[in-house]
N, C-alpha and C positions, 0 to 999 in steps of 0.2 A: 441410527445408519449405520450401511454394511458400509464393511472396510473397504467394499471390491468397487465402491463408486470413485470417478477422478473424481478431485478438485473442481475442476469445471461442472461435472453433473452435482456435485457437492453443492455449489454457489448457486447455481439454476433452480434446485428445488429450493433453497435460503428463498431467492427472489420470487421464484414459483408463488410459495406459502404465502409472501408478506404479499404477491400480487391478489393471489385468492380471498385475504382477509381485507384486503384496500378496497377489491371490487363487492362485495357482501358488504358492507361500510357503506359503498358508494350505492349498491342498490335499494339499501335500509333506507336511507336518506332520500334516495329519488322520490321510494313507495312512500314518504309520511311527508314530501314536499307537494307528491301528488295531491297527497290525501287533502292537505291543505289547500291546495288549487280547486279541488274540486270545491271544499266547504266554503269557499271566497265565493266562489261561481255559481254557489246553491245561496246564497247568503244575494248578491245582487240578482239573480233571478225572481229569487221571492219579492225584494225592496222594486224591481220593477216588474210585477204582476199587482204589488201592495200599489204602485201611483198607475198604474192601466185604470186599477180598479176605483181608484181615487177619483180617475179621470173622467169614467161612466157615470159613477153617480152624482160627481157636478155637470156632466152633459145631460144625465136625466132631469136631475133640476131646475140645470137653466131651462129647457126645453117645455117643460111643464111651467114652469115660472111667465116665460113669453109666450104660450098660448093660451094663460088664466087673463093677463093681463091684455094681449089684443082681445081679444072677447070681452073683457068690461069696459073697449075703449078708450082704454086708459094710454094702452104704448104703442099705437095704430101701427105704420109702418117699420120704425127702428125695434118692438116686438115682436112684429112678423119675420124679421129681419133674425133676431136674435134665435128663433127660434130654429129658423131651417138652418142657421151654420150648425146649431147644436145638434141636430137632426141626423146631418150629414156624416158630423163626425163621429156619433154612437159608433154604426156599422162599421169603421174604418176599427175606432179603439176597440171594439167586437170581435174583430179578424185579429187581432194582435195579442189579446188575450186567450184566446185559442190557439195560435203560433206558440205562445208561449207553454200553455199545458198540455201541447199534442201528446208528446213523451212521457205525461204523468197521467195513466189512467185512472186514478184518485181523482181528478179536478176535471177529467173531458166528460164527464155528465151534466156535470155541477154547471160548468163555461155554456157547454150545448143550450142548456132549459134558460140559464141566462140570458143566451143570446137568441133564442126564441121569446122570451117572453119579453123583451126591451123591442126585439123588429117588432109584435103583435103591438105593445103600449105605441109604438114611434110611428104605426097605421094608423091606429084610430085617432092619435092625437090628428096629424096630418091632416086625414080626411079631415075631423073637424076646423082644422085652418083653414082648408082648402073653400071650405063652407062659407064661414065666416070673409075670407076675403074678396071669394064672390058674392057677397053681399047679402045672403043666404041667411043672417042670424038665429034668425028663427028656428031654421030647421036644423044648426048649428047647435043650439043651446036643447033641441029638444034630443037631437041627440048624445050632445052628451052627458043629460040625466039617464037616458037609455043603457048607456054603456057605463055609465059609471061605476057598478058591482064589478064588471069586468077588468074596466084599468085599474081597481083600486085593488083587486089581486092577483095582473099580472105584476103591478107594482110591489106591492110587497112580495110577490115571489121572488121577484127579481131582488129586492132589495135585500132578502133573507138571505140567500144562494151566494148574492157577492160578498157581505157582512161574513155569513160562514169562513170564503174564499179568503177573503179581507183577516180574519183572524186565524183559520191556520199558516198563512204565510208572515204572519206578527208573531205567531209562535215560533216558528221557523228560525224568523231574526232575532228576536230574544234570544232562543239559543247559541247561536252561532258565536258571538265573542266568549262563551265556557269551553264552548268545543275546540273555537282556536286557538284560548288561551292552552288547552292542555295540548295541544296537533303541536304548539311551538315549547312545549316543560318536554314532549316528547322525545323532538327535535335535537332542544338541549343535550336532554339525557344521553338521547342517541349519539350526539357529537362527543362529549365528555367519556362516555365509554366506549368510545372507538376511538379515540388519541389513543385513551390511556391502553384499552387491551392493545391498541398495534404498538404501544412502544414497550409492554410487557412480552408479547410476543417479536418483538424485536431483537431486544434484550436476552430472551432466553433462546432465540434462534441462536443468533451469535455467538449468544456464549456455550452451547453445546457444539454447536460446528467449530468456534476458534479451540474449546478446551482439546477436542476431537485432535484436530489437527495439530496443536501446539503440545500436546502428549504425544504426537509420534514424531514431533519433531526435536524432542527433548529425548529420542531415545537415537536419533540419531546424531545431536551433538553431543551426546554421553559417550557412543561411538566413537567420534573423533578425540575425546578426551580418552580414550581408553586406547586407542592408537599409540596418542601421544606417551603415553605411559605402560607401552607393553603390556597392558590386560585385556583379560577373554573379549569379543565383543558379545553386542544382548543379542539376544535370538532374532530374525530376521522377521522385517513385518511381515502381516502379510495383508494380500490386497491387491490389487491392481492400479493404486491412484500415483500420483507421480513423486508422493512420498516413498510409496513403496518402493517403486522403480530407483528412487534414487537410494533408499536404503540396500536393494539388492548388488546396485553399480555400487556403490562405496563396501561392501562385503567382498565381489567382484575383484575392486582393486587390492584390498587389503590382502586377498588371496592369492592377487598379481604377486604383491608386494612383498611376501614371506617367501614366494617361490625364487623373487628376483635377490631376497637376501639370502637366501640358503647360497644360490648361485655364486651370489657375492663371496659369502662365508669361504665355500669350496676354491672360487677364485683366489679369497689369499691364501690358504690355506695352503693351497699350490704353488705361489709365488713364493711365500714363505719356506715353506719344505723343501721342493722343485724345484724351484730355482737357485733362489739368493742361497743357499748351501753349496749348490755344486759349484755358482758364480765364483765366489768367496774358494772356495779350492782354486781354480784357476787361477784367479787374480793371483793370489798366492805362488802357484807354481811357474806366473813367470816372472813373477818378481826373485825366484830363487834361479830362473833361466838367464836372467839382468846381471844377476848377481855371480854369472859363473858358476854352480852350481852340478849343473851336469855338461860342463866343458864350456869353451870359449867360445861368443857367437863372434859371427862378421859384424863388421860396423852395419849392413842391411839388412841383419839377422835382429839388431838394439834397437833399432828404427820400427819393424815390423814389430818385436817383441812390444814395443815403449807403448805403441800403439793399440795393438790389442787388450794392454793395461788400461789405457786411459779409456775404450770402449767398454770396456768389463767396467770398471769401476763406472760410468755411464747410468750402465745397468741399473747396476748393485745402488746405487742414488735416487734412478728412479723407482726400484722395488721400495726403498726405505721409504721414500715421499707417499708411497702409494700403501704403505702399511700403516703410516703414522696419519693419513687421510682420514681412512676407512678406521681406524682407533677416534678421532676427533670427532665425524660423523654418529661412529654408533654408540659414542659417549665412552668409551672404553679407554679414553687415556687421561689415566689419574693427574693431576695436579697435585702437588705438596704445598702451599704458598708461608711464608713464612712473613717478618721480618727482616729486611737482608740489606745491607749499604751494597749502591748501584753499581757504586764505582771499579770494583775486582770484575764485577759481573762486564763490564765497560773491557777493561783489559783484557780477563779472559777469551771473550770475543774477537778483541781481537789480534792475541796471539794466535787463535786458532787461523787465523787466513792468513797473518803475518807471510808466510812464503807463499800462497798464492798471490797476493800483493807485491811482492818483492817481483816473481815474476813480469808483473806482468805493468811494472818498475811505476807501481801508486803507491803514492804518499799514506797513510793514516794514521790520524791525527784526532785527540779527543784532548774534552774541555775538563777542567776538576770538576767534579759531582761528591759535592757536599750533602751528598741525598739517600735516607733509606726509602724503601719500599714494600709494596705487602706481593710476592710472588714466589712464583717457582722459580729460583733461579736456571735451571738445566733447560727449561723451556724458551727463560728469557735469553740465555746464550743462542738456544735454535736460532730465537727471531733476529738476533743481534747481527749471527754470522749471517742467518741467510740475507739480508739488509744488506753487509758489507759486503760479501759474494757481489752481488748483484752491482753493488755502484762501483766494484772495481772490474767486473766485464766492462762495464757501460764506459769506463772514465778514459781519458785519452794519457799518454804517456808525459809522465812526474805530474799526472794531476794530483791534484789533493782530496780525500776523504774525511771529512772533520765526524765526528759523533758528541752531539752535545746534551744536554738535558736542562729542565728548568721546570717550574710548579707550574699546575694550571690550575687552581683550584685543590679538590681534595686528590689529584692525578699527579704523577708525573710524566711529560709532554718529554720523551725519548724519540731525538733526530738523529738522522742519518743525513751529511747533504756530501754531494758531489757534484763535479764538473761535467759531468756526460753530456752525451746528446738530448738528451730530455726526455720528459712523457707526451705527447699532444695532449693537450685536454677533454678530446673522446673517450680517452684511456683511463681518464682518473678512476674513473667508478672502476669498471670491466676487467682491469689488470688484476684485481684481487680475486676472480674468476677461477675457476679451474682450467687449466693446459690455454689460455689467455696470455698472449703476447703481444707486445707491442707488432713488433716485426717478426714474417711469416720465419725470415733468412735465421732468426736469435736463434731457433733451435738447434741448429746445427752450426753454427759460427761461434755463439759462445757459449753452448752447450746445457743450456737449458731445460729444466723439463716441462717449465710450465705448471708447476704446481707449489713451491715453494713457497711466493707471497698468500694463495689460498693456503696454506699451514698457518704461516705467521697472523694470518686475520682468524684464524679459526684458535690458535691459541690463544692472541689477544684479546679477544670479544669472551675466551673463558675466564681472562683475570677481573673481565668487569671491565675493560678497556675498549678503546674503536682505536683504528689504523687508517693514515690517507696519506695523499702523498701531495706537494704543491712542488706544479714546476711548469715551465714551456719550453714547448720544443725549439733542441738547441741554447739549450740555454742552464742544463744541468739539472738535477733536483734533487728535493726531498723530501726522503719516505720518512714519516712519524708514526708512532703509537704512544697509550697515556696505558700507564695501571695506577691500582689505586695506592694511595701512601699508608693505607691504614687498613686493618680487614673490616668489612662492613658490618656495622651495628645490630644486632639482634632485635628483631620484632618481638613486644609482648606480644601477647598468643591473643588478647583483644582485641588487637589492632591487624594482626595476620586474619582473626575470623571477619573482622569486618570489613577488610580491602576485599575478601572471596564473594561476601554479599554485596 
């Protein structure tokens, strides 16, 4: 099968081949059935000829017997009636016999002789009966003696021809059972052979087409695995079918992704070197201005400098979040997990945001935590600082934020609970996506970048844990995440191979 055929064309060819086989099979079966019907019709035809021939024999015999009885004065009128009945039927039966053999030239002349001889014999006997019925018995007897040799010859010739015809038809009838048995056996063999051939062809063609399609699909699937592993793709599939078009689109998509990745890397490099470094320098310069390194500033100058510093700090935070997100997505953010106590991690996280909480007049509380986790401590601090900072932003004045932990099977679930405005249920999933916030004004009023929770989710999932939120609008929120207690158990090689298969 040429690969430039579309899948629909291949399917039509498969169906067409199978239909052709079916038509050939049905045609052969129809021919055999037609032949069987012809043989059955031939047998019925021969039986009808034999039946009519026997009837003619009987009629000739009845006519002769009735004529003899009448001439001997034993039969009287009944004998005459029997004669006329038989004599009248003989031409009718001969006409039927002639019609039956009309299409068969082998018996046409024979039946014509029988018809001619029977007509002559009937005329002779009819003439004798007419003389006898008119009372001219002596004349009838004289005529009978005169025509007896002729009548005997006519009768003998007629009987000979009829016997020949009967023998031929009986021979045909005798051969019919064997011929019909052969026909039935041939039909049976054709049915079994046709079914077996159809099954073999269907399986062979199905395997041929399926193998060609699956082999090409396996290459496409292998390309997807290679894309995930950042390995070179297989050569493009040739042809114009749907699978080749899919492979072509896949290659084009991968090419576009590589171009986007290159642009992304260029952007990250630009952000990292061309933006973050000068912004950090500007931020440091503004701090020096605020501390009077270049002379004292007026009150208005202090306010403007502080505003500029906050804006630049926000830009630097956004740049850092973008860089962290890029590292997480590209798999370049390495985790160094180890067994560590959780409570020091929580304390360091609280201390990191304590000044920020005091500025918002929010209380930070933590429950005792006597547990260890298998995690990267610095990354856990990054998650906790982000969650606690968000809670501070959305908490009321004099509100409490509580950090707690509890076992959850093989994991420890860390919870950050606030008394803020809450998160509507419709945002419980989308809030962890990039640049998604509950309210459009949060970015400007609360100073968020929309990346913090997405980064938290990526870090937690790299630890093998989960993250979520429990909240109702206006009733506070509890953001939670889970981290494993112990390192993952290494699977035996046999189990890994079994899982792959």
